C-alpha positions as CSV (number, residue, x, y, z in Angstrom):
1,X,82.9,115.3,113.9
2,X,80.4,114.4,111.1
3,X,83.1,115.7,108.0
4,X,85.7,113.3,109.7
5,X,83.3,110.2,109.6
6,X,82.8,111.4,106.2
7,X,86.0,112.3,104.8
8,X,87.0,108.6,106.2
9,X,84.2,107.1,104.6
10,X,85.2,108.5,101.5
11,X,89.0,107.2,101.6
12,X,88.3,104.2,102.4
13,X,85.8,104.0,99.3
14,X,88.5,105.5,97.4
15,X,91.1,102.8,98.3
16,X,88.5,100.0,97.2
17,X,88.1,102.0,93.9
18,X,91.9,101.5,93.5
19,X,92.0,97.6,95.0
20,X,89.2,97.2,91.9
21,X,91.5,99.0,89.4
22,X,94.8,97.0,90.7
23,X,92.7,93.3,90.1
24,X,91.5,94.4,87.0
25,X,95.1,95.0,85.9
26,X,95.7,91.9,86.7
27,X,93.4,90.4,84.7
28,X,94.6,89.7,80.9
29,X,92.8,90.0,78.0
30,X,95.0,88.7,75.7
31,X,97.5,92.0,75.7
32,X,100.9,91.8,77.0
33,X,101.2,93.7,80.4
34,X,104.0,93.8,82.6
35,X,102.1,94.0,85.9
36,X,101.0,90.5,84.9
37,X,104.5,89.7,86.4
38,X,104.1,91.5,89.2
39,X,103.0,88.9,91.6
40,X,105.6,86.2,90.7
41,X,108.3,85.7,93.0
42,X,111.9,84.3,92.3
43,X,114.7,83.0,95.3
44,X,117.7,84.9,94.7
45,X,120.9,84.2,97.0
46,X,117.9,82.3,99.2
47,X,115.4,85.1,99.5
48,X,112.2,85.2,97.5
49,X,111.8,88.7,96.3
50,X,109.2,90.0,93.2
51,X,110.8,89.2,89.6
52,X,110.9,93.1,89.1
53,X,113.7,93.1,91.8
54,X,116.0,91.2,89.8
55,X,114.9,91.8,85.8
56,X,113.2,94.4,83.7
57,X,109.9,93.2,82.5
58,X,109.0,95.4,79.5
59,X,106.1,94.6,76.8
60,X,107.9,94.1,73.7
61,X,104.4,94.6,71.2
62,X,101.1,93.8,72.1
63,X,101.3,89.8,72.3
64,X,104.9,89.5,73.9
65,X,106.5,90.4,77.0
66,X,110.1,90.4,77.3
67,X,111.9,89.7,80.6
68,X,115.5,91.1,80.7
69,X,117.7,89.7,84.2
70,X,120.3,91.7,85.4
71,X,122.5,88.6,86.1
72,X,122.7,86.0,83.5
73,X,122.6,82.6,86.6
74,X,118.8,84.2,87.1
75,X,117.1,83.0,83.6
76,X,116.6,79.8,85.2
77,X,115.0,80.6,88.1
78,X,112.9,83.4,86.5
79,X,111.5,81.0,84.1
80,X,110.8,78.3,86.7
81,X,109.4,80.7,88.9
82,X,107.1,81.6,85.8
83,X,106.0,78.7,84.7
84,X,105.1,77.5,88.3
85,X,103.1,80.9,89.0
86,X,99.6,80.1,88.0
87,X,99.1,82.5,85.2
88,X,99.7,80.1,82.3
89,X,102.4,81.2,80.4
90,X,105.0,79.4,78.6
91,X,108.5,81.5,78.1
92,X,111.0,80.9,75.9
93,X,114.7,81.5,76.7
94,X,116.8,83.2,74.0
95,X,120.2,83.3,75.8
96,X,120.1,85.6,78.3
97,X,116.5,87.1,77.4
98,X,113.2,85.6,77.8
99,X,110.0,86.2,75.9
100,X,106.6,85.6,77.2
101,X,103.8,85.0,74.0
102,X,100.4,85.3,74.6
103,X,97.9,83.6,72.7
104,X,94.8,85.1,71.4
105,X,92.1,84.2,73.9
106,X,89.2,82.3,73.1
107,X,85.9,83.3,73.2
108,X,84.7,81.3,76.0
109,X,88.0,82.0,77.9
110,X,87.2,85.8,77.3
111,X,83.2,85.3,78.9
112,X,85.0,83.9,81.7
113,X,87.0,86.3,82.4
114,X,84.1,88.5,82.0
115,X,82.1,86.8,84.7
116,X,85.6,87.0,87.1
117,X,85.3,90.5,86.0
118,X,81.8,91.3,87.2
119,X,82.5,89.6,90.1
120,X,85.1,91.5,91.3
121,X,83.0,94.7,90.8
122,X,80.5,92.6,93.0
123,X,82.6,92.5,95.9
124,X,83.9,96.1,95.1
125,X,80.3,97.5,95.4
126,X,79.4,95.2,98.5
127,X,82.8,96.8,100.5
128,X,81.9,100.2,99.3
129,X,78.1,99.3,100.5
130,X,79.6,98.0,104.0
131,X,81.9,101.4,104.2
132,X,78.3,103.3,104.2
133,X,76.6,101.3,106.4
134,X,79.6,101.8,108.9
135,X,79.5,105.4,108.8
136,X,75.6,105.3,108.5
137,X,76.1,103.6,112.3
138,X,78.5,106.3,113.6
139,X,76.0,108.8,112.8
140,X,73.4,106.7,114.6
141,X,75.9,106.5,117.6
142,X,76.5,110.5,117.7
143,X,72.3,110.9,117.9
144,X,72.1,108.4,120.8
145,X,74.7,110.5,122.8
146,X,73.0,113.5,121.8
147,X,76.0,115.4,119.8
148,X,74.6,115.5,117.2
149,X,70.7,116.7,116.1
150,X,68.4,114.8,113.8
151,X,68.5,117.3,111.1
152,X,72.5,116.9,110.9
153,X,71.7,113.2,111.4
154,X,69.7,112.7,108.0
155,X,71.7,115.4,105.9
156,X,75.1,113.3,106.9
157,X,73.5,110.2,106.1
158,X,72.2,111.7,102.8
159,X,76.0,113.2,101.7
160,X,77.4,109.6,102.7
161,X,74.3,108.1,100.0
162,X,76.1,110.2,97.3
163,X,79.2,109.4,97.8
164,X,78.4,105.8,98.0
165,X,76.3,106.2,94.5
166,X,79.2,108.0,92.9
167,X,81.3,105.5,94.3
168,X,79.3,102.2,92.7
169,X,78.4,104.4,89.8
170,X,82.8,104.4,89.4
171,X,83.2,100.4,90.1
172,X,80.4,100.4,87.3
173,X,82.1,102.4,84.7
174,X,85.6,100.7,85.4
175,X,83.4,97.6,85.1
176,X,82.0,98.2,82.0
177,X,85.6,99.7,80.6
178,X,87.2,96.3,81.5
179,X,84.3,94.3,79.9
180,X,85.0,96.0,76.4
181,X,88.5,95.7,76.3
182,X,88.0,91.5,77.4
183,X,85.9,91.2,74.7
184,X,87.7,93.4,72.1
185,X,89.1,91.2,69.2
């Protein structure tokens, strides 16, 4: 029973770290990354679909994305979808291909992005600590019901604390890595 609670808590903490990594990947650091367009949706024959289902998106170089629609009449809807997204990108149509240049980031914008990244990491650490709190609460409930001894409860809480510390440290490492990539010129 204790192992199940610990395993569940660790799984939830791993998912929190995965969500943090996903949110970090969407914050652009002045480099072209195809994952930036994942959240852009396009109208395709009356349905709203992700851009990846109607075209291929590749990084042409470190500052340019190339979007190649699979149907030539999809160029205009894709261009419109990118323009209305809140990404601040300006696609350039070149026949049946869209090129999306990424201008270099200003120092001020880099600092703003670092602030956003720190906020995301703090949210992840709070979520991890909340998972620890839930697990400790479960341990206390088992102790009240006399299903485990005080020693077992204390050991389980120490194990959860170690798992929590590891995941908070991992979130800090990811934050440090993302900060360095954002501030790199």
